[in-house]
mmCIF file as gemmi writes it, N, C-alpha and C atoms, coordinates in Angstrom:
data_model
loop_
_atom_site.group_PDB
_atom_site.id
_atom_site.type_symbol
_atom_site.label_atom_id
_atom_site.label_alt_id
_atom_site.label_comp_id
_atom_site.label_asym_id
_atom_site.label_entity_id
_atom_site.label_seq_id
_atom_site.pdbx_PDB_ins_code
_atom_site.Cartn_x
_atom_site.Cartn_y
_atom_site.Cartn_z
_atom_site.occupancy
_atom_site.B_iso_or_equiv
_atom_site.pdbx_formal_charge
_atom_site.auth_seq_id
_atom_site.auth_asym_id
_atom_site.pdbx_PDB_model_num
ATOM 1 N N . MET Axp A 1 ? 37.442 -3.971 4.978 1 0 ? 1 A 1
ATOM 2 C CA . MET Axp A 1 ? 36.101 -4.083 4.438 1 0 ? 1 A 1
ATOM 3 C C . MET Axp A 1 ? 36.202 -4.535 2.987 1 0 ? 1 A 1
ATOM 4 N N . GLY Axp A 2 ? 35.269 -5.396 2.577 1 0 ? 2 A 1
ATOM 5 C CA . GLY Axp A 2 ? 35.308 -5.915 1.225 1 0 ? 2 A 1
ATOM 6 C C . GLY Axp A 2 ? 34.918 -4.868 0.19 1 0 ? 2 A 1
ATOM 7 N N . VAL Axp A 3 ? 35.521 -4.991 -0.973 1 0 ? 3 A 1
ATOM 8 C CA . VAL Axp A 3 ? 35.232 -4.08 -2.074 1 0 ? 3 A 1
ATOM 9 C C . VAL Axp A 3 ? 34.555 -4.885 -3.174 1 0 ? 3 A 1
ATOM 10 N N . PRO Axp A 4 ? 33.413 -4.417 -3.731 1 0 ? 4 A 1
ATOM 11 C CA . PRO Axp A 4 ? 32.773 -5.172 -4.807 1 0 ? 4 A 1
ATOM 12 C C . PRO Axp A 4 ? 33.651 -5.217 -6.051 1 0 ? 4 A 1
ATOM 13 N N . GLN Axp A 5 ? 33.775 -6.404 -6.612 1 0 ? 5 A 1
ATOM 14 C CA . GLN Axp A 5 ? 34.633 -6.569 -7.774 1 0 ? 5 A 1
ATOM 15 C C . GLN Axp A 5 ? 33.917 -6.21 -9.076 1 0 ? 5 A 1
ATOM 16 N N . HIS Axp A 6 ? 32.586 -6.425 -9.107 1 0 ? 6 A 1
ATOM 17 C CA . HIS Axp A 6 ? 31.826 -6.161 -10.325 1 0 ? 6 A 1
ATOM 18 C C . HIS Axp A 6 ? 30.539 -5.441 -9.947 1 0 ? 6 A 1
ATOM 19 N N . ARG Axp A 7 ? 30.017 -4.67 -10.875 1 0 ? 7 A 1
ATOM 20 C CA . ARG Axp A 7 ? 28.766 -3.948 -10.664 1 0 ? 7 A 1
ATOM 21 C C . ARG Axp A 7 ? 27.607 -4.934 -10.771 1 0 ? 7 A 1
ATOM 22 N N . GLN Axp A 8 ? 26.654 -4.851 -9.83 1 0 ? 8 A 1
ATOM 23 C CA . GLN Axp A 8 ? 25.495 -5.731 -9.889 1 0 ? 8 A 1
ATOM 24 C C . GLN Axp A 8 ? 24.464 -5.148 -10.842 1 0 ? 8 A 1
ATOM 25 N N . SER Axp A 9 ? 23.778 -6.043 -11.551 1 0 ? 9 A 1
ATOM 26 C CA . SER Axp A 9 ? 22.775 -5.598 -12.511 1 0 ? 9 A 1
ATOM 27 C C . SER Axp A 9 ? 21.542 -5.05 -11.787 1 0 ? 9 A 1
ATOM 28 N N . LYS Axp A 10 ? 20.722 -4.279 -12.515 1 0 ? 10 A 1
ATOM 29 C CA . LYS Axp A 10 ? 19.502 -3.714 -11.936 1 0 ? 10 A 1
ATOM 30 C C . LYS Axp A 10 ? 18.548 -4.815 -11.494 1 0 ? 10 A 1
ATOM 31 N N . THR Axp A 11 ? 18.488 -5.9 -12.287 1 0 ? 11 A 1
ATOM 32 C CA . THR Axp A 11 ? 17.583 -6.993 -11.966 1 0 ? 11 A 1
ATOM 33 C C . THR Axp A 11 ? 17.961 -7.652 -10.658 1 0 ? 11 A 1
ATOM 34 N N . ARG Axp A 12 ? 19.236 -7.895 -10.44 1 0 ? 12 A 1
ATOM 35 C CA . ARG Axp A 12 ? 19.696 -8.548 -9.213 1 0 ? 12 A 1
ATOM 36 C C . ARG Axp A 12 ? 19.431 -7.676 -7.991 1 0 ? 12 A 1
ATOM 37 N N . VAL Axp A 13 ? 19.659 -6.383 -8.146 1 0 ? 13 A 1
ATOM 38 C CA . VAL Axp A 13 ? 19.43 -5.458 -7.037 1 0 ? 13 A 1
ATOM 39 C C . VAL Axp A 13 ? 17.944 -5.375 -6.716 1 0 ? 13 A 1
ATOM 40 N N . ARG Axp A 14 ? 17.101 -5.29 -7.745 1 0 ? 14 A 1
ATOM 41 C CA . ARG Axp A 14 ? 15.655 -5.16 -7.534 1 0 ? 14 A 1
ATOM 42 C C . ARG Axp A 14 ? 15.052 -6.437 -6.956 1 0 ? 14 A 1
ATOM 43 N N . LYS Axp A 15 ? 15.595 -7.592 -7.355 1 0 ? 15 A 1
ATOM 44 C CA . LYS Axp A 15 ? 15.109 -8.837 -6.774 1 0 ? 15 A 1
ATOM 45 C C . LYS Axp A 15 ? 15.42 -8.892 -5.285 1 0 ? 15 A 1
ATOM 46 N N . ARG Axp A 16 ? 16.577 -8.423 -4.899 1 0 ? 16 A 1
ATOM 47 C CA . ARG Axp A 16 ? 16.949 -8.422 -3.494 1 0 ? 16 A 1
ATOM 48 C C . ARG Axp A 16 ? 16.087 -7.442 -2.701 1 0 ? 16 A 1
ATOM 49 N N . ARG Axp A 17 ? 15.847 -6.268 -3.253 1 0 ? 17 A 1
ATOM 50 C CA . ARG Axp A 17 ? 15.063 -5.255 -2.545 1 0 ? 17 A 1
ATOM 51 C C . ARG Axp A 17 ? 13.579 -5.592 -2.494 1 0 ? 17 A 1
ATOM 52 N N . ALA Axp A 18 ? 13.089 -6.407 -3.437 1 0 ? 18 A 1
ATOM 53 C CA . ALA Axp A 18 ? 11.67 -6.752 -3.479 1 0 ? 18 A 1
ATOM 54 C C . ALA Axp A 18 ? 11.264 -7.636 -2.314 1 0 ? 18 A 1
ATOM 55 N N . MET Axp A 19 ? 12.207 -8.337 -1.717 1 0 ? 19 A 1
ATOM 56 C CA . MET Axp A 19 ? 11.887 -9.232 -0.605 1 0 ? 19 A 1
ATOM 57 C C . MET Axp A 19 ? 11.414 -8.464 0.614 1 0 ? 19 A 1
ATOM 58 N N . GLN Axp A 20 ? 11.758 -7.195 0.743 1 0 ? 20 A 1
ATOM 59 C CA . GLN Axp A 20 ? 11.362 -6.404 1.903 1 0 ? 20 A 1
ATOM 60 C C . GLN Axp A 20 ? 9.897 -5.994 1.816 1 0 ? 20 A 1
ATOM 61 N N . LYS Axp A 21 ? 9.278 -6.054 0.64 1 0 ? 21 A 1
ATOM 62 C CA . LYS Axp A 21 ? 7.924 -5.557 0.436 1 0 ? 21 A 1
ATOM 63 C C . LYS Axp A 21 ? 6.9 -6.684 0.35 1 0 ? 21 A 1
ATOM 64 N N . LEU Axp A 22 ? 7.121 -7.779 1.032 1 0 ? 22 A 1
ATOM 65 C CA . LEU Axp A 22 ? 6.215 -8.908 0.922 1 0 ? 22 A 1
ATOM 66 C C . LEU Axp A 22 ? 5.08 -8.867 1.929 1 0 ? 22 A 1
ATOM 67 N N . SER Axp A 23 ? 5.026 -7.861 2.807 1 0 ? 23 A 1
ATOM 68 C CA . SER Axp A 23 ? 3.961 -7.817 3.797 1 0 ? 23 A 1
ATOM 69 C C . SER Axp A 23 ? 2.655 -7.361 3.152 1 0 ? 23 A 1
ATOM 70 N N . ALA Axp A 24 ? 1.557 -7.773 3.729 1 0 ? 24 A 1
ATOM 71 C CA . ALA Axp A 24 ? 0.234 -7.433 3.203 1 0 ? 24 A 1
ATOM 72 C C . ALA Axp A 24 ? -0.092 -5.971 3.51 1 0 ? 24 A 1
ATOM 73 N N . PRO Axp A 25 ? -0.895 -5.322 2.666 1 0 ? 25 A 1
ATOM 74 C CA . PRO Axp A 25 ? -1.255 -3.934 2.948 1 0 ? 25 A 1
ATOM 75 C C . PRO Axp A 25 ? -2.155 -3.838 4.168 1 0 ? 25 A 1
ATOM 76 N N . GLY Axp A 26 ? -2.1 -2.691 4.834 1 0 ? 26 A 1
ATOM 77 C CA . GLY Axp A 26 ? -2.866 -2.498 6.052 1 0 ? 26 A 1
ATOM 78 C C . GLY Axp A 26 ? -4.306 -2.115 5.777 1 0 ? 26 A 1
ATOM 79 N N . PHE Axp A 27 ? -5.231 -2.742 6.483 1 0 ? 27 A 1
ATOM 80 C CA . PHE Axp A 27 ? -6.649 -2.43 6.368 1 0 ? 27 A 1
ATOM 81 C C . PHE Axp A 27 ? -7.132 -1.851 7.684 1 0 ? 27 A 1
ATOM 82 N N . THR Axp A 28 ? -8.039 -0.88 7.6 1 0 ? 28 A 1
ATOM 83 C CA . THR Axp A 28 ? -8.67 -0.311 8.776 1 0 ? 28 A 1
ATOM 84 C C . THR Axp A 28 ? -10.185 -0.33 8.573 1 0 ? 28 A 1
ATOM 85 N N . GLU Axp A 29 ? -10.901 -0.017 9.634 1 0 ? 29 A 1
ATOM 86 C CA . GLU Axp A 29 ? -12.356 0.014 9.562 1 0 ? 29 A 1
ATOM 87 C C . GLU Axp A 29 ? -12.808 1.405 9.165 1 0 ? 29 A 1
ATOM 88 N N . CYS Axp A 30 ? -13.73 1.482 8.227 1 0 ? 30 A 1
ATOM 89 C CA . CYS Axp A 30 ? -14.289 2.761 7.803 1 0 ? 30 A 1
ATOM 90 C C . CYS Axp A 30 ? -15.143 3.32 8.939 1 0 ? 30 A 1
ATOM 91 N N . PRO Axp A 31 ? -14.953 4.581 9.328 1 0 ? 31 A 1
ATOM 92 C CA . PRO Axp A 31 ? -15.752 5.119 10.429 1 0 ? 31 A 1
ATOM 93 C C . PRO Axp A 31 ? -17.22 5.329 10.064 1 0 ? 31 A 1
ATOM 94 N N . GLN Axp A 32 ? -17.561 5.393 8.792 1 0 ? 32 A 1
ATOM 95 C CA . GLN Axp A 32 ? -18.948 5.609 8.381 1 0 ? 32 A 1
ATOM 96 C C . GLN Axp A 32 ? -19.73 4.302 8.297 1 0 ? 32 A 1
ATOM 97 N N . CYS Axp A 33 ? -19.222 3.347 7.508 1 0 ? 33 A 1
ATOM 98 C CA . CYS Axp A 33 ? -19.981 2.121 7.263 1 0 ? 33 A 1
ATOM 99 C C . CYS Axp A 33 ? -19.4 0.9 7.981 1 0 ? 33 A 1
ATOM 100 N N . HIS Axp A 34 ? -18.245 1.045 8.626 1 0 ? 34 A 1
ATOM 101 C CA . HIS Axp A 34 ? -17.59 -0.015 9.41 1 0 ? 34 A 1
ATOM 102 C C . HIS Axp A 34 ? -17.186 -1.224 8.578 1 0 ? 34 A 1
ATOM 103 N N . LYS Axp A 35 ? -16.932 -1.017 7.298 1 0 ? 35 A 1
ATOM 104 C CA . LYS Axp A 35 ? -16.405 -2.087 6.44 1 0 ? 35 A 1
ATOM 105 C C . LYS Axp A 35 ? -14.884 -1.906 6.357 1 0 ? 35 A 1
ATOM 106 N N . PRO Axp A 36 ? -14.13 -2.961 6.063 1 0 ? 36 A 1
ATOM 107 C CA . PRO Axp A 36 ? -12.683 -2.802 5.931 1 0 ? 36 A 1
ATOM 108 C C . PRO Axp A 36 ? -12.314 -2.032 4.67 1 0 ? 36 A 1
ATOM 109 N N . LYS Axp A 37 ? -11.328 -1.132 4.802 1 0 ? 37 A 1
ATOM 110 C CA . LYS Axp A 37 ? -10.845 -0.368 3.657 1 0 ? 37 A 1
ATOM 111 C C . LYS Axp A 37 ? -9.356 -0.157 3.828 1 0 ? 37 A 1
ATOM 112 N N . MET Axp A 38 ? -8.672 0.096 2.72 1 0 ? 38 A 1
ATOM 113 C CA . MET Axp A 38 ? -7.245 0.369 2.797 1 0 ? 38 A 1
ATOM 114 C C . MET Axp A 38 ? -7.031 1.754 3.379 1 0 ? 38 A 1
ATOM 115 N N . THR Axp A 39 ? -5.942 1.923 4.116 1 0 ? 39 A 1
ATOM 116 C CA . THR Axp A 39 ? -5.672 3.203 4.745 1 0 ? 39 A 1
ATOM 117 C C . THR Axp A 39 ? -5.356 4.267 3.699 1 0 ? 39 A 1
ATOM 118 N N . HIS Axp A 40 ? -5.747 5.492 3.975 1 0 ? 40 A 1
ATOM 119 C CA . HIS Axp A 40 ? -5.516 6.664 3.12 1 0 ? 40 A 1
ATOM 120 C C . HIS Axp A 40 ? -6.16 6.517 1.747 1 0 ? 40 A 1
ATOM 121 N N . ARG Axp A 41 ? -7.292 5.826 1.68 1 0 ? 41 A 1
ATOM 122 C CA . ARG Axp A 41 ? -8.029 5.664 0.434 1 0 ? 41 A 1
ATOM 123 C C . ARG Axp A 41 ? -9.5 5.969 0.694 1 0 ? 41 A 1
ATOM 124 N N . VAL Axp A 42 ? -10.224 6.294 -0.37 1 0 ? 42 A 1
ATOM 125 C CA . VAL Axp A 42 ? -11.668 6.482 -0.268 1 0 ? 42 A 1
ATOM 126 C C . VAL Axp A 42 ? -12.312 5.114 -0.067 1 0 ? 42 A 1
ATOM 127 N N . CYS Axp A 43 ? -13.295 5.064 0.807 1 0 ? 43 A 1
ATOM 128 C CA . CYS Axp A 43 ? -13.991 3.798 1.064 1 0 ? 43 A 1
ATOM 129 C C . CYS Axp A 43 ? -14.795 3.411 -0.176 1 0 ? 43 A 1
ATOM 130 N N . PRO Axp A 44 ? -14.602 2.215 -0.722 1 0 ? 44 A 1
ATOM 131 C CA . PRO Axp A 44 ? -15.35 1.821 -1.919 1 0 ? 44 A 1
ATOM 132 C C . PRO Axp A 44 ? -16.815 1.523 -1.634 1 0 ? 44 A 1
ATOM 133 N N . GLU Axp A 45 ? -17.166 1.273 -0.372 1 0 ? 45 A 1
ATOM 134 C CA . GLU Axp A 45 ? -18.549 0.936 -0.03 1 0 ? 45 A 1
ATOM 135 C C . GLU Axp A 45 ? -19.43 2.176 0.105 1 0 ? 45 A 1
ATOM 136 N N . CYS Axp A 46 ? -18.925 3.215 0.82 1 0 ? 46 A 1
ATOM 137 C CA . CYS Axp A 46 ? -19.77 4.383 1.082 1 0 ? 46 A 1
ATOM 138 C C . CYS Axp A 46 ? -19.267 5.657 0.398 1 0 ? 46 A 1
ATOM 139 N N . GLY Axp A 47 ? -18.02 5.689 -0.062 1 0 ? 47 A 1
ATOM 140 C CA . GLY Axp A 47 ? -17.506 6.85 -0.779 1 0 ? 47 A 1
ATOM 141 C C . GLY Axp A 47 ? -16.983 7.964 0.108 1 0 ? 47 A 1
ATOM 142 N N . TYR Axp A 48 ? -16.817 7.702 1.398 1 0 ? 48 A 1
ATOM 143 C CA . TYR Axp A 48 ? -16.331 8.726 2.326 1 0 ? 48 A 1
ATOM 144 C C . TYR Axp A 48 ? -14.826 8.621 2.51 1 0 ? 48 A 1
ATOM 145 N N . TYR Axp A 49 ? -14.198 9.777 2.745 1 0 ? 49 A 1
ATOM 146 C CA . TYR Axp A 49 ? -12.783 9.845 3.126 1 0 ? 49 A 1
ATOM 147 C C . TYR Axp A 49 ? -12.634 11.018 4.08 1 0 ? 49 A 1
ATOM 148 N N . ASN Axp A 50 ? -12.088 10.768 5.245 1 0 ? 50 A 1
ATOM 149 C CA . ASN Axp A 50 ? -11.828 11.799 6.244 1 0 ? 50 A 1
ATOM 150 C C . ASN Axp A 50 ? -13.13 12.515 6.636 1 0 ? 50 A 1
ATOM 151 N N . ALA Axp A 51 ? -14.19 11.748 6.852 1 0 ? 51 A 1
ATOM 152 C CA . ALA Axp A 51 ? -15.509 12.229 7.277 1 0 ? 51 A 1
ATOM 153 C C . ALA Axp A 51 ? -16.172 13.156 6.259 1 0 ? 51 A 1
ATOM 154 N N . LYS Axp A 52 ? -15.779 13.067 5.001 1 0 ? 52 A 1
ATOM 155 C CA . LYS Axp A 52 ? -16.404 13.856 3.941 1 0 ? 52 A 1
ATOM 156 C C . LYS Axp A 52 ? -16.747 12.932 2.792 1 0 ? 52 A 1
ATOM 157 N N . GLU Axp A 53 ? -17.9 13.165 2.158 1 0 ? 53 A 1
ATOM 158 C CA . GLU Axp A 53 ? -18.277 12.358 1.01 1 0 ? 53 A 1
ATOM 159 C C . GLU Axp A 53 ? -17.512 12.851 -0.207 1 0 ? 53 A 1
ATOM 160 N N . VAL Axp A 54 ? -16.688 11.976 -0.774 1 0 ? 54 A 1
ATOM 161 C CA . VAL Axp A 54 ? -15.842 12.32 -1.908 1 0 ? 54 A 1
ATOM 162 C C . VAL Axp A 54 ? -16.5 11.901 -3.213 1 0 ? 54 A 1
ATOM 163 N N . ILE Axp A 55 ? -17.028 10.678 -3.228 1 0 ? 55 A 1
ATOM 164 C CA . ILE Axp A 55 ? -17.743 10.183 -4.402 1 0 ? 55 A 1
ATOM 165 C C . ILE Axp A 55 ? -19.113 9.693 -3.953 1 0 ? 55 A 1
ATOM 166 N N . SER Axp A 56 ? -20.081 9.79 -4.821 1 0 ? 56 A 1
ATOM 167 C CA . SER Axp A 56 ? -21.411 9.293 -4.488 1 0 ? 56 A 1
ATOM 168 C C . SER Axp A 56 ? -21.536 7.856 -4.971 1 0 ? 56 A 1
ATOM 169 N N . VAL Axp A 57 ? -21.852 6.971 -4.05 1 0 ? 57 A 1
ATOM 170 C CA . VAL Axp A 57 ? -22.008 5.554 -4.355 1 0 ? 57 A 1
ATOM 171 C C . VAL Axp A 57 ? -23.485 5.213 -4.273 1 0 ? 57 A 1
ATOM 172 N N . GLU Axp A 58 ? -24 4.581 -5.298 1 0 ? 58 A 1
ATOM 173 C CA . GLU Axp A 58 ? -25.427 4.233 -5.336 1 0 ? 58 A 1
ATOM 174 C C . GLU Axp A 58 ? -25.697 2.939 -4.595 1 0 ? 58 A 1
């Protein structure tokens, strides 16, 4: 098995690892207002999360 000859810099390692995170974030439908929202977040349209009103939206 090959042995690394030199330590890789943080920048080189992070650039390589960043390629795995290029997928788009997941969106789901809000059960209250049926608008798209990011998963595990409060809906920006109606203010509900997990069938409870968290923030009041005018």
